[in-house]
Residue, then its C-alpha position, 0 to 999 in steps of 0.5 A: m439490513t441489505g436495502d439500498l442506503g443513501v450516501t450518508d448511511a453508506f458510510a454509517g458504522a465505519g467507526t465501529v467497524f474500524r474499532r473492531e478491525l483494529a482490535r482484531v489486528l492487535r490480537t494478531p501477534g504475527y504482525g509484530v513479528l513482521a515488524v521486527g523482521l522488517l527492522a532487522v532487514l532494514w538495519l542490515l541493509v543500511a549497515v552493510g550499504g554504509g548509508g547509516a554512516t553517511g547520511f539520510v539521502p544515502a540511506v534512502v538510496d540503499l533502501l529504495l529498492p528494498a522498499e519497492l519490494l518489501v512494502p508491497l509484500l507486507a501491504v499484500v499480507l496485511g490486506y489479502r484476507a481482510l475482507l475474506a475472513d468475515a465472509v468465510s466466517g459469516e460475520f459479514a452477513v451478521i454485520r449487514t443486519y445492522p445499519v452498516g453500509v458496505a462502503g462504511y464497512v470497507v472504509g472501516v477495515l481499510l483504515a484499521r489496516l492502514v494503521a497496521l501498515v503504519a505500525v508494521v512498515g512505517l515504524p521500522f523505517a522510522v527507527i532506521g531514520g533515528y539510527v541514521w540520525l545517531t550514527a551519521a558522522p558530523d560532517t555528513g550534512i553536506f556530502a559528495t564533495h559539497a554536491g548536495v545537502d542532507s536533511p532529516l526532513l528528506y527522510v520524513r518525506f521518504l516515510a510519507l511516500i512509503t505510506l502512500f505506496g503501501a496504501a495503494f497496495l493495501a487497497l488493491s489487496m483488499w479487492v483481492s480479499a473481496a473477490a476471493t472465495s477461499r483462502r487458497g484463492a486469496a493467496a493465489l490472487a495476492v501473489l498475482a497482484f504483487l507480481v503485476g504491481t511490482l514488475g508489470g509496470d517496468l516490463a510494460l515500459i521496457q516492452s513499449l520502448m523496445a517496440g519504438a515508443d517515444p523515450s520522452t513519454v517514459a516519465g509519464r508512463a512510469a507514473l501510471m503503476p504504483n512502483g514506478a510512481f513511488r520510485g519516481l517520487v523518491f528520485e524527484t522529491v527526496i534524492g533529486v533535491s540534494f543535487a542539481q539533476e537534469g530533467n524530471v524523473v517523473d511528474v510529481g502531481r501525476a505520480v501522487g495522483s496515481l498512488a491515490g487513484w490506485t488506492l481509491f480504485g482498490s477501495l471502490a472495487s472492493v465495495g462494488t465486489l461485495v455489493f454484487r456478491e451480496r445482491m447475487s446471494t439475495a437473488i439466489e435465495r429468493s429463487r430458492f424460496r420461490f422454487a420451494e413454494 
């Protein structure tokens, strides 16, 4: 079924695609290995850094930089072949013979991969939070000579920000999956997306400052890229609330909107890429049929 669909029909079948994709994720043992590996790395970082014995906010400080690198990396691993696999195997063409819109297909796959992201990334970070809760000394509710108050709710906020951050990279990696035509191409594009997403914003910001940009615009510029928005939100809503800080690290509303916007952009770009490719394939087939006549 490849004709134009209405808004409601465009999302038809999203639930079915979600269940199918979730079953595929559950049959992939490699994701469990990734979760265990991430848990081991996080535990070592907290143990060596001392945050586990100090409190939740110090633990977040220890985990912030690793999270900026590991969360996007695992999100890209989860998403860079999510749509390509069906295109290569021909399953996408079969799925489209049913009343399933392209938007519904992408949404179903994205939601299933988001569940996988929560399991592979969110659960290890949550376990580390439990470890901190059990191992932190009784007197660490107030730390740094009574300069700040520690709370498990701040760590829960950190987990929520990790999910938003990962969702943005997951959606962008799915766009890579939609645009790629081979596994090697998808891997190359995924590496490029990871590097641009994690380093591009910081490098562009440094370059603009070196070129004479107004330093007062740093907070706004930092929120434009996913890593800058995530870092700023952690400082502003997790670390910063524990002590009096001078000035805003980032505009919270703009940073949250940036992460949500990147997620929406990646999703829409995936839909647009698949629709364009499908229509191109249909046009080519029609041309071949006419030429054969």
